C-alpha positions, -999 to 999 in steps of 0.1 A, spaced: 122 -456 -244 143 -482 -220 148 -458 -192 112 -448 -192 104 -487 -191 130 -496 -163 112 -469 -141 77 -484 -149 94 -519 -137 113 -502 -105 82 -487 -93 63 -517 -98 85 -538 -78 87 -507 -54 48 -511 -44 56 -547 -37 87 -540 -13 94 -504 -1 131 -512 12 159 -502 -8 183 -529 -18 219 -527 -11 230 -555 -36 217 -574 -65 222 -610 -72 221 -630 -105 217 -665 -96 229 -689 -122 220 -726 -136 221 -749 -106 226 -720 -80 193 -705 -72 190 -723 -40 206 -688 -25 171 -674 -31 156 -698 -3 180 -684 20 167 -647 16 145 -637 50 115 -622 48 111 -624 14 89 -613 -12 87 -631 -45 74 -614 -77 74 -634 -110 89 -622 -137 57 -624 -161 42 -601 -135 69 -574 -139 64 -545 -164 87 -551 -196 107 -580 -179 114 -609 -204 104 -647 -195 130 -673 -187 130 -700 -207 155 -723 -192 143 -750 -172 164 -751 -145 156 -713 -138 128 -705 -118 121 -671 -134 117 -652 -103 123 -618 -85 132 -623 -51 134 -594 -25 141 -592 13 174 -597 34 203 -619 34 229 -615 65 211 -589 73 212 -566 39 184 -558 16 188 -576 -14 173 -582 -49 179 -616 -62 171 -629 -99 161 -667 -97 172 -671 -136 183 -651 -156 181 -640 -197 206 -653 -224 209 -641 -259 206 -673 -273 168 -676 -259 162 -649 -288 164 -618 -263 182 -589 -274 208 -575 -252 187 -549 -241 161 -573 -229 188 -596 -216 204 -570 -195 170 -552 -191 168 -564 -150 203 -552 -143 189 -512 -152 158 -520 -128 180 -531 -103 203 -499 -104 169 -479 -104 161 -496 -74 191 -486 -58 219 -513 -56 252 -503 -55 266 -534 -62 258 -561 -84 270 -599 -76 268 -626 -107 271 -661 -104 271 -689 -135 282 -725 -143 313 -728 -168 335 -748 -185 368 -748 -181 399 -741 -209 425 -742 -179 437 -778 -169 442 -765 -135 405 -756 -129 389 -788 -123 349 -796 -126 333 -787 -91 363 -759 -87 349 -722 -79 363 -693 -98 362 -658 -92 364 -635 -121 388 -609 -122 384 -602 -161 364 -614 -195 369 -615 -230 335 -605 -251 330 -630 -282 293 -622 -283 275 -608 -311 259 -581 -297 267 -553 -273 237 -543 -249 255 -504 -251 249 -508 -291 225 -480 -302 218 -443 -288 230 -438 -257 211 -428 -221 231 -403 -201 204 -415 -176 224 -447 -176 257 -439 -178 287 -428 -200 285 -433 -237 321 -450 -235 325 -465 -201 360 -476 -192 366 -513 -185 395 -514 -169 385 -521 -134 354 -542 -142 353 -567 -116 356 -548 -82 395 -557 -67 382 -550 -32 353 -574 -34 376 -599 -49 401 -598 -21 375 -602 7 362 -638 -13 394 -651 -10 399 -640 29 365 -656 34 376 -689 18 408 -691 34 390 -686 67 362 -711 56 384 -739 42 368 -733 4 391 -739 -28 390 -708 -47 408 -693 -77 411 -665 -103 403 -666 -136 391 -651 -170 358 -659 -187 350 -659 -223 313 -651 -230 300 -667 -264 266 -669 -278 258 -702 -275 233 -724 -269 254 -748 -284 285 -761 -265 316 -757 -282 339 -774 -307 372 -789 -294 388 -766 -315 371 -735 -301 380 -747 -265 415 -747 -277 413 -710 -293 400 -698 -261 426 -713 -244 451 -696 -265 437 -663 -259 440 -661 -223 407 -674 -214 403 -699 -182 363 -703 -187 338 -704 -212 301 -698 -209 269 -681 -227 261 -656 -200 274 -627 -173 294 -607 -198 261 -586 -208 246 -582 -174 285 -568 -162 286 -544 -191 256 -530 -185 264 -527 -144 298 -510 -156 279 -481 -178 258 -478 -144 288 -476 -121 279 -507 -104 307 -527 -80 308 -561 -98 316 -595 -81 312 -624 -106 317 -664 -94 318 -691 -117 313 -730 -108 333 -753 -133 306 -776 -149 330 -794 -171 368 -798 -180 375 -784 -217 409 -783 -219 435 -803 -227 417 -815 -257 418 -850 -246 401 -844 -215 368 -832 -235 340 -855 -233 302 -848 -244 283 -830 -217 246 -826 -213 227 -800 -191 218 -828 -163 252 -832 -157 264 -798 -154 234 -793 -131 249 -823 -109 282 -808 -105 274 -775 -98 249 -788 -74 276 -804 -54 294 -772 -47 261 -750 -41 266 -749 -3 302 -738 -7 289 -709 -31 266 -698 -11 283 -697 23 312 -675 1 283 -652 -9 266 -648 23 299 -636 39 308 -613 15 272 -597 14 276 -598 54 308 -576 50 292 -549 27 284 -521 46 252 -506 55 
């Protein structure tokens, strides 16, 4: 049933835009501005796409944008879905399934995240090299459809090493401060307690957020190359620097470095083989 629904959604999108996209982009909180840089774009509201959920987060546009970025065909989600919105993990990750059926080879994911590493400060950009999944449901739970991927996908090389290496080359050339870290995925929507931040630091996390991990798991299930980029929205370690945080403050911090993030992603897309 899930496969058939994904096929129906993909066919609807293909009826609006005939070109096969090379890369899928998931644009998180405060980062949807990258969608405005997509040329010759076709914009499809989520509610028009069969079986797509509707985004309920106010800072997310809730649109699928298809077109060209740096000359490469792309499909971008201006706004994502979260488990805390009440959706199942299969619904949260449904668009990634659809992107694969549209023909994408790579998935680029962005997010805003809190830092549990004292050396990662608000406004820093961090490339993910791994994650720790503490979310309560796995998107692969249940009967496996071999048309999507293997029953037990290996996660050892989840975040593509070549894409990460190229991102650092671009950052050095463009004078962008870039770090590498491990993302801890939680359910949300509440922010974490000081004890929880300390726990995530102690288990090896650098960043904490409420998204990304489900989409990445599904991308690997379908053998997509994954690149993930976090913007540090607030510092959560050491304990004495923690302060109350609002969504408005998160968006303000993220928007302050959005142009750097956009430049990095654009240059990375430009390097992709046609």
